[in-house]
N, C-alpha and C positions, 0 to 999 in steps of 0.2 A: 601369530605371532602372542606367545601370553607372559604378562608382568609377575613376575611371582615375588615373594619375599622369604628367604630363611631365619628363625626366628636365631636372634642370640645368644651361643654356648661356648662355655668354659671348654667344652670338648675341642672346639676349633683350636684352642690353643697348646692341644693336645700335643706331645713329639713323639718318634719311633716307640714302638714298643717295646716296651724290657727285657733284657734278653734273662731268659731263668737257667738255670742248670740243665737241666737237661730239654731234647730235643720236642717231647712232647708238650711243655711245659710253655716251648716258644710259640707251634703252632696253636693252643692256648689263646695265649694270649693277643697273638695276631688277630684270632678268628674272634673274640671280644673286641676288640678296638677299630676295627672294619666295620665289623658290628654297629658297634653305635655308633661309626663316622655316616655309613651309608644311613641308618633311622632316624638321624636329624637332619641328614643335608637333601630329606625330602620336599617340596617345597609345600608351606601353606597354599591352601584354597584361596585364590584372588579369583578377579572378575577379567577374564579372558577379550584382551580386545585385539581382533586381527588388524584393525585398520591405525593402532598406535602409532607405527611408520611413516603412515602418509600423509598426518594431519587433519583426520580427520577428529571432529568436537566430541561424539557421543559413536557409540558402537553401533552396530546393525550391516553398514556398509552404504555405498546410492542408491538411489531406489533407479531402476530402468526404467527409460522413458516411455517401453513398450507394454509395464505390467497394468494388474491392473488397479491397484491404487493411485498411481500414476494418473489414469487415465480418468479417475472421479475426481481427483483434485482438475484435469482441465475440463470435465463438464462440470464442475462447480463454481471456476471462473468466468466461460462463458456463459454460463446461464445466470451468474449477478451483472455483465455486461449488459447481456439482454432487455434483462428486469428492470434494473436500475438505469442503463437508458432509454426504455421505454418509457416510463416514467416521468422523464428528466424531460424528455422531446416531447411530450403532449400539453407541455407547459405551453409553449412560446404557439406552436400548432392547433391547441384547442383553446385550452383555456382564454389563454389572453385573445385569440382574435373569435374563436367562436363565440365566450361567454362574454369578455371584456374584463377577465378578471388580472389584479395586478400579479405580472411575472415574477417578483419578491414573493408575493405571498404564496403562491404556488413552489417557489424553489427552495422556503422554507418547508414546508410539507414534508418534499422528498427528502432532501437532504440534513434535517436537524436532528435525526439519528446518528450525526458524525459527534456533535458534541456528546453523546453518550459512550462514543469509543472507551475509551478508557476504564469505565465504571463496567460495560460488556467484557473488556480485557480481566478485571477483576475475577468477575462471576466467573469468565468460562475457566480462568486456571484453579480459582479454590471452589468451588460446588460439583462434582460432579452428579451428571442426572443418569441412572441408571449403571453408575461405575466406569460410567465415560465423559469426559471431560470438554471434548471436540465436536464428536459424532453427532452428539443427543442436541449440540447445540444447532447444529446444518441442521439437524432433522425440524424442529423448533422453528427453528425464521423459516424455513420453507414453506413450514403449514402454515403461518401466521399469516408469508405473504402470499400463495395458494389462497387461504379464504379473504385475504381484502381484493386481491386481483376477480377473484370469483362472485363476490358481489356485488363490484363496482360492474362485472361484466350482467350480470342480470337485470339489475335496478337501470330502468331507460334513461337513457342521458337526458340530461335536463336543453329546453328549447336557447336559442340563440338569443346573447344581450338579455339571458335570464341569472340571475346571482346563482351561481354555484351550489349545489346544496350540501350544508356537513356531513352529510355521510361521505361523499367524494371526497372531501379534504380530509375528514378522521382516517378514511381507509387507504388514503394514498400514505399521508403520515405512517399509516400502522404497517406497511408496506414496505416502507423506508426506513424504519427500524426493524425491521424482521430481517430486511440485508444486509444492514449493518453489524446484526449478530450474528449471521453467515460468514460474512468477509473478517469478522474475528476469529470465528474457530478455524477459519481456511488459513489464512494467516501463521495464527499458532503451529498447524499440521505440515504448513509448507519451511517454517523456519526450523522443524524438528528432522524434516528430511532432509532440510540445507546442511544442518548440521553435522548430518551423515557420511556428507561426501570431505572426502579429501580435498586435501588444501588446493589441489593444483586444478578442481571442479567446481569448487564450493562456491555456488553463486550459481551452477545451471540450473537446478530447480529453480530458482527465483527467475530469474530471465523466464524460463520457460512459458512462466506462469503468466509473467506480462506481457507476453508476447499473444498468448491466448486471450489476454482480457481486453487488447488491441484488436485481433479479428472478430472475438466477439461483437466489440462495439460496431461494427459496420453494421449488423443486423438489424437493430434500430433504426441507426441513421437513412437506410435505406427503405426500411419499412416505413418510416413517418415523411420523407420526404419525397415519394413517391408515391405510396398507397393513402398516406393518410390527406390529401390533398381534396377531396369530395366539394365543390361550390357549395350542398346544403352545408357542410360548416367550416365556411368560409374560404377555403383551399382555390386551386386557381384550375382544375379539372372537373370533365364532368363525370368523372365516375372514380373512386376510391371508396373504403372503406368506413363502416362507422367507430365511434371509441368505444361501442361497448363490444366490438370484433378484435380490437387492439388488447382489451383486458383479459379476452376469452384465449388469447393467445398469451401471453403474460402467465396467467392461470396455469395452461398446460405446458409451460417450460415449466413454470413453480413445482409440477407435479414431476417432471423429467427429474429433473434436480433431487429431486427428493426422492425420489427410488435409487439414483445413483450414489447418492450419501448412502443410501441401504445398501446397496449390492458391491459397487464397489469402492469406496470410501474404507481405508482401514483404519481406525483408532490407534495411536500412537501407546507403546507398552512406558506409564509412567510409576513410579515406586507406588506401592497400596497404601502405606504409611507417610504420608502426607500432611501433617498440620494446619492450621490456620495461625497459630505464634511463626513455625518456620517460615510459611508465606511470607507473611510480613517480614520477619529480619531478614530476609532475599530482597523484598520490595526495598527496604529501607538503605541496602546497603547502595542499592542503581542511582540513585541523586546523588551520595556523598560521592560517585567516581568521578575523578576530576573527566572522564571520556568520555564519561556520558553527559555533564552538564555542557561539555563543549562541541559534545556533535547535535545537543540541542538545541542549540543558541546557533552551532551553524545553519540547521535544517530553517530554525523560524527568518532567520539573517537569508540566505540564500534562495528561499522561497519570496519572501516579502520584496525583494529585490527587483525581481524579476516579473513580478507581478505588477510591478507597480506601473503608474500610468491612467492617464484620462484618455480609455479611448476611444469616449463620446465626443471629446473633442475633433475628431478627424472626421473629413465630406464622407458624405454616402457618392458611394462610387455613380455617375451616370450610368455609363454603358455594365452597367452589373449583369452576367448571364445568365441564364434562365433557372428553375429552381433545379428541374433535372440535371443540367450539366455542373450545377453548383453540387446536390449531390454525389452525385456519380466520382468527380473530382476532387471531391474530401473525404469520400471512401477509398478511391485510389492511396491518398496521401496516407488514410492510416495502413490500409495494409502493408503501404512502404513502409512504414514506421515496424509496425509485426516484424516482416522481412530482416530489420536493422537489429531486434531483440532478438531475432533465432540468430542472427551472425555474431550479438557480442555470447548468446549462449554457447555458441560452438570453438567461436576464435578470441575471444576476449577477456578473458576472465581472468587475467592477469595483467591486465593493464592495471595504469597507475589513475587511481581514481581523482586525482586533484588535476590530471593532466587532460582527461575525458571529462568533466565537468567542466572546465575552462574551454575547452575546443570545442564542444558543443553548445554552449552557452550563444560563444561568437559568433559560431553560427547561424544558429537560431535567427540575434538580435543583426546578423549583417542581413540574411533573406528578409527579416520584416521593414528594414531602412530601405533595402533597395524598392521594395512595392510602395512599401508607404508615400517617398516619398514623391514617386510616378503619382499616385494619387493624388496628393498636394498640388503636384503642378500642374494638374492636369492635361497627363500625357495621354497620347488617343490609343486605345486599347488596356489603358491600367486597369480596369475591370480585370480581364482575362491574367492580365498577368498578378496581378493581386492574388487572384482567386490560386492559380498554382503558387504561386509562394508560401501561402498559408498552407496550401498543402502537403508541401516540401518540407514546410519548419515542424513538422508532425514527425520527421525522423532525428532530429537535433536533440529537440524534445525531450522523446523517448528515451534515447541513449542517454541524457542528460539525468534524469530521473531513477536511471537503474542504476546511474552509478552512483545516484545520491543515495539509494534506498538498499544498497548493497553492503554496507556497515552496519547496519540490523541485525543481519545473520547471525555477526560475532560476538553482540552483546549479548544476545538474551543468555538466559542459564537455564538449566532443566526445571523443565516446569513453571517458567514464569514466561515464555513466548508471547501470550497473544498481549501483558500487561507492557513488553519495552515494545513490541510494535506497535502498541495504541496511542503509548508516551510521545512515542519520536513521531507519527503521524499526527499526531496532535497538536504539536507545536508545529509541523510543517501547514499546517489547518492555517494554525493561529497566522503565521505569516503570510500567508494569501488573504485572512479576515485583515487583517494588520494594512496593507498595500489597500486592501480594495479602499478601506474607509478613510485615507489617508488620502489615495488618490481624489474621493468627492469631496472631503473640505479642501483640496487645495485649487482642483477648477474652477472654481469662483473666483478664487485670485489672481488667473491671468486677464492680462488687458485684452477686450477686445476691440480693440480702436482698427487696426487691420483683420482680415480675415485669415490670410494666410501667415500674417505673421502671427498669429492667436493661434492656430492651431500647431505651429514650430513651438511657438511657446512652452505648450501642452506636452507636445511631442518629445522633444530633445530631453528636457531633464528626465525625464522616462526612459530613456535610451541611457543616458548617463550614468542612470541609478543602476541599473542592472545590469553593467558592467563594473558599479562601484563595488557590487555585492561579492565578486569576483576574490573581493581580499579576504573575505572569509573561511578561502580555503584553508589558511593555516590550522583551523579549531579541524580540518577532516586529516585521519591519516591517512596515506596514502594506498597504502592494499592490508588484507587481513591478518597478514606475522604482526607489524604494528597496533594493529586494533587488539590482538592476543598479549603483547608485549606490556603495554597501559592497564590494559584488564588485567591484569595479573601484578606488573608490579606498578604499575601507576598511583601517584597520589591520592589520597580522598580524605572528605572535610566534613565534619559534621555540619558545619556553619552552610559550608553549601548546597548541602543536600538541605537546609532546612528554607534557604534562597531556592533553593530552585524549586520545591515544593510551596511554596509560599505566590513564588510566582507561576504554578501551572494552576493553583487554585483560584486565584484573583483573575490572572487573564482567562481563560476557560470558562469564568462563572460569567465576565463581562461578557464576550461573545457567545455564551450563550443566552444572554439573557439579548442582546442585538440580533441574534439568528429567528427570536422567535417576537420582534415586536413586528415586523409584520403580518404575522397572525392574527394581529389586533388592530391593524391598519395605522398602525404605527408605522414611521419610517429607519427602518435601521439596516443592517448589513445581512443580504442571504446569505446563505451558507453556498459553498459551491459544491462538487465532488472532489474529492482529493485524487491527485494527482496520483499517488505511490500508499 
């Protein structure tokens, strides 16, 4: 279907041709009249949008799940999960247990790059490399990640109980930054393809990539939980692989993803004349929209409430299953969550977002409360029940995350996809950081006169806060059409835009400093890997 517009003309107000005295004059006047009508009725050239009647936000049609570009996105997502998951799990299994390094210091090295996500998003949007805005940064990120992991694979790993050399921490920080750069570019491509989907299936690409991310996270979990447990590095088994082998495998994964980005990933078509002033004007309109502000506040509040709590106040389970059983059961839970995301992508794209977030939050809280109370009251077999409950909790948490993240696809405009995704996820990350900071401050205020009372007084308020966070659901639209209506016809305010930007800069700077403090031996807030 083509949308066309005809130029207004006074000829449209002409009446029938005037009669002349002779038949030949009548024919001549008639031919001139209809010739003029046909000439001006020809539509002017317009941009054809074959998907205009199905609610797609961009032309081009949806991407098929069996095509080369989609396979490239899936491989990029799985590769990111493996590399980031591998770097993350090396902390407690090797650096803390083998070298005695504080886990917060290592977490800062791996995840500090998430604080720079908005900067990377602006760079990807505004500064193309070799005429590409997304693919070039994927190639750059995988190249840097591969070089960093290769360096750590070649250099011998330190002996036990020795301080880790700055080289390993620096290369870990560099690899983490490279993975964030790839993630930003990948998110922008995902939003582009999602906006080409009809409204009935929009979000399928996003959910499928979420599914790929969950499935890819199983690989480093199984590897580090089973293979990286040699007694030489403080593990429980008499066999295993060395950390250098792990870094060599991460180097190979980075190389495979680099080749996949070259051969499979297709750069979205962007206008050639995108100027920096035009991008700045487009970016300035974002925080002025009330719908953007509401969604950012919602992401901050809903994640801050959900991750609030003093987990360290809970007792250690005496009948905890073995490491192998724990690893396998947890990995099965993650695979179940990946299957649930696939079901969402095929059957639940029209679900009400508010209802989905509320339902899955309540289910996750119910599972956590039921298993935690068994631990608090020392019920026999509570360790195994807690393990199964934690594994099952991955399912509602994954569905909750995709329901929260679905609105980001609707907000982005053509050319600022990376910025929109980065801003929304940064607000969500700051919510998790705020919850962690407040939980650490409040845990010392609980009374320790009774052990069980102390545990419940620290845990039950956290449960209440998680449920109370659902009160912010009124800030998020219920479905895609509502976001588009608010985006096109909703209110906007310069004052709200200024406050939005100021708070983002102030809070972002504060948490960036807190994230970096563990690198210098101070007590801060170690960053965590974003859930979405």
